[in-house]
Structures are given as C-alpha cells and as structure tokens.
C-alpha positions as CSV (number, residue, x, y, z in Angstrom):
1,X,-0.4,0.1,0.1
2,X,3.0,2.2,0.3
3,X,4.5,1.8,-3.2
4,X,1.9,4.4,-4.4
5,X,3.2,6.7,-2.2
6,X,7.5,5.4,-2.6
7,X,6.8,6.1,-6.3
8,X,5.3,9.6,-6.3
9,X,8.0,10.5,-3.7
10,X,11.0,9.1,-6.2
11,X,9.1,11.2,-8.5
12,X,9.3,14.4,-7.3
13,X,12.5,14.0,-6.0
14,X,13.8,13.3,-9.4
15,X,11.6,16.4,-11.0
16,X,13.2,18.6,-8.4
17,X,17.0,18.1,-9.5
18,X,15.5,18.6,-13.3
19,X,13.9,21.7,-12.6
20,X,16.2,23.2,-10.4
21,X,19.2,22.7,-13.9
22,X,17.3,26.0,-15.1
23,X,15.7,28.1,-12.9
24,X,16.8,29.5,-10.3
25,X,16.3,29.0,-6.7
26,X,14.1,31.7,-5.8
27,X,11.9,31.5,-8.8
28,X,11.7,27.7,-7.3
29,X,11.1,28.4,-4.2
30,X,8.3,30.9,-4.7
31,X,6.5,27.7,-6.9
32,X,7.5,25.7,-4.5
33,X,4.4,27.2,-2.3
34,X,1.6,25.8,-4.5
35,X,2.8,22.9,-3.1
36,X,0.7,24.3,-0.3
37,X,-2.3,24.9,-3.0
38,X,-1.2,21.5,-5.1
39,X,-2.1,19.2,-0.9
40,X,-5.6,21.6,-0.4
41,X,-7.0,21.0,-3.6
42,X,-6.4,16.8,-2.8
43,X,-7.0,17.6,0.3
44,X,-10.6,18.6,-0.5
45,X,-11.0,16.6,-3.6
46,X,-10.0,13.5,-1.8
47,X,-10.8,14.1,1.9
48,X,-13.7,16.2,1.5
49,X,-12.3,18.8,3.9
50,X,-14.1,22.4,4.3
51,X,-12.2,25.0,4.1
52,X,-13.5,28.3,4.7
53,X,-13.5,31.6,3.5
54,X,-9.9,32.6,4.9
55,X,-8.7,29.5,3.9
56,X,-9.8,30.5,-0.3
57,X,-8.4,34.1,0.0
58,X,-5.3,32.3,1.2
59,X,-4.8,30.8,-1.7
60,X,-5.8,32.8,-3.9
61,X,-3.0,35.2,-2.7
62,X,-1.0,32.3,-3.5
63,X,-1.6,31.9,-7.0
64,X,-1.2,35.7,-7.4
65,X,1.6,35.6,-6.2
66,X,3.0,32.9,-8.4
67,X,1.7,34.5,-10.8
68,X,3.2,37.0,-11.0
69,X,6.6,34.7,-11.7
70,X,5.3,34.0,-15.3
71,X,7.2,37.1,-16.6
72,X,10.3,35.5,-14.4
73,X,10.7,32.3,-16.5
74,X,9.7,32.8,-19.9
75,X,13.1,31.7,-20.8
76,X,12.5,28.8,-19.6
77,X,11.9,25.6,-21.7
78,X,7.9,23.9,-22.0
79,X,9.7,20.3,-20.5
80,X,11.0,22.2,-17.4
81,X,7.3,24.5,-17.3
82,X,5.7,21.3,-16.9
83,X,8.1,19.3,-14.6
84,X,7.7,22.1,-12.5
85,X,3.3,21.6,-12.5
86,X,4.0,17.8,-12.4
87,X,6.2,18.7,-9.4
88,X,3.5,20.8,-7.1
89,X,1.1,18.0,-8.1
90,X,3.3,15.1,-6.9
91,X,3.5,17.1,-3.3
92,X,0.4,18.1,-3.8
93,X,-0.4,14.5,-3.3
94,X,2.3,13.4,-1.2
95,X,0.1,14.3,2.2
C-alpha cells in the first residue's frame, strides 16, 4: 500500500533536480509554495475537507503571487515548466 507513495516521492525528488538545472532557486522556491495549494486541493478532493473563506482567500493570494513570476520564467523551456507542474502535483498528492 505504500508503494504508490514511494513512487510518487521518487518522481518528485527526480523532478526537483531536473527543474533546478534551469530555474533559479528563488523562482523554484516560489513555485514550490504552490505545493501548499496542491495539498489543499487534494485534501478537498480526496478527504472532503471543508475550507473557510479566509482559507480560500489565502489560496488566491498564493496563486496571484506565483503568477507574478511568470514573466521571469518566460525563457524556461516548456518541458521544465511541465516538470515544475508535475512536481507541484506530486507534492500535493504526497500528504
């Protein structure tokens, strides 16, 4: 039963090295903050967790802050961006 979690964790760790080869550390850390959002979404979808308005407001601020970085990562290849999104999703699933 823990095999799936181990596989997701392994994929997540490998994606981190792949993404860090091209993306600067501050950008990576800011996108890494989206792991909180992914965890919240999976918590809502899988566990049925209910959130209050201030939780949704915090998630909206997190998204808006991360969207501001899109201008600084325009030079990054689409494969690296896809790997970053995969990393965020894996992190959220790995509760």
